[in-house]
C-alpha positions, 0 to 999 in steps of 0.5 A: 244325429251325431251317434247316427253319423258316427255309426254310418262310417264306422260300419262302412269303412271296413268295406275298403279292406274287405274289397282288397280281400274280396279281390283275392278271394274272387280272383279278379283284377282291379278293373273287374272289382271297379265294375262290381263297385258300380253297383253302389251308384246303380242303387243310388239311381234306383233310390232317387225316385223314392228317397224324398217320399220315404223320408217324408213318410217315415220322418227323418228321425225314423228313416235315418236309423232304419236305413242305416241298420239295413245298410250295415247288415248288408256289409257282412254279405260282401265277404262271402258272396260270389261276384254277382252277389257282390255286385247286388250287395253293393247295389242294395247298399247304395239304395239304402245309403241314399235314403239315409243321406237324405234323412240325415241331412234333413235332420241337420238342416232342420236343426240349423233352421230351428235354432239358427246354429250351424251344425251341419259340418259338425254332424259330418265331423262325427261321421269322420270320427266313425271313419277314424275308429273304423280304420284303426279297428280294421287294421287291428283286427286284420293284423290279428287274423280276424276274418272279414265276415266276423269283422263286418258282422261285429261292426254291423251289430254295433251300428244297429245298437247305435240306431236303437239308441237314436230311436230311443232318445231322439224327439218324436216328429209328427208325420205330416200328410202330403197336400195334393199338388198334382202328379209328382214326377217319378224321377226328381232330376236335379235343376240347374243350380243343383248341377252347378253345385255338384260340378263345383265339388265334383273334384273334391268328391271323387278325390274322397271316394278315390281314397276310400276305394283305392287308398289302402291299395296304394299304401299296401301295393305302392308304399309296401305298408303292412295291414296294421301300418296301412290302417294307422296311415289311413288314420291320418286322412280321417283325423284331418277330415274329422278335425276340419269338420269339427271346426267347419261351421265356424270356418263357414261363418268366418270365411264364406263358402267360396273361399272354403271351396277353393281352399279345400280343392287346393289342400287336396291337390297339395296332399295328392302331389305330396303322396304321389311324389314320396316313398316315405310312409311318414310323408304319406301320412302327412299327405293323407292328413292334408287330403283329409282336411281338403275333402272334409267340407266338400259335402257339407258345403254342397248341402248348405249351398243347396239349402240356401239356393235350391228351390222346391222341396228340401227332401227332393233337392237333397235327393237330387244332390245325393244322386249326383254327389254319390255318383261322384263319391262312389260311382266315379272312383271304381272306374279308376280301377280300370286306369289302375289295372291298365296303367298304375295306381299312381296314374289313377290318382293323377287323374284327379288333379284336373278335376280339383282344378275344376272345383277351384274354378267353379267356387263362385257357384257357392255364392249363387254366381256362375264363373265368368267363362260360363256366363255366355253359355249358362244363365246364372241364378238371379239375385231375386230368385229366392225371393219368390216363394217356392212350393214346399212339402208340409214336412219341410214347412213343419221344420220352419 
């Protein structure tokens, strides 16, 4: 699982500098680039009806490395495609990435349920380690004139090798036949608690996605950093994220989810204000480090809360969560390109601050409570809701 998490982000980080180079190659502005990047959430939406079923059928052990390999092999095409092909590649990337996220999180939550040890945050920590290695490699290769195509192709081949290792060493899972329980809905729409969880971490998620999509642009165009320096500065973000995720499971046990959500939103906001108010590259590195620490636990906390409070099939709940969170993470940030094009990159990052405030206010959802200002409009989940047995798939039942 750790090898798979590392490879996931190692292959996809170079997409950020590739997007910058592709904008020059295609001769498009930030607004058009942002529109092209919306292919990823479109692919996420298309994958939603089948993500849980594919994962159950293949088993998470097979689905995660298979989907990761396919997604990785798509990334080199981003460097040579015209604008329509660029959009379609991102659509396919989002499609396979969604199934990958469902399978990977089912592996982590299954380990937690079988062993009683919290490993979800650490699993995402290796994802951040892959992001760190990818960011440093990206800056180094860009400085030495390696073409984007060869850069992405090399990363994709390394990912495929990691996936083969995972398939070789991971224990096999039996594919359980699905028991007929009536006709299943085509689209697994998120229920009320999933929507509330997504609103809770929405500000954190779009801040993470904004750094992925526009962080390099900000460092290069606003702070005037060269390619190698920008890669090193970006490493501050990934170090903060990786370090926090490595200790995130211990923090979850000690402080609880609500406190961590509020702390995360506050940390991102402080880092963002610091980044926007400085012209110093050293201070920008500290700001990105704080933002990395803040966004680190957003997705792990959302997954953990979904497993605790969600009803029905784990795979379906995670698929619904993946839709809404990936739209926040890779769907909303491209829209910031329109803001950047018609105002500035600084303004597009300032837009994030109110949403971080929303995440802070919605933190009680992590404990199954609706914030006081919403109690009149939304009936929160009752304490006994989870006591009633909910239907689960045989695959979920086999994991305990």
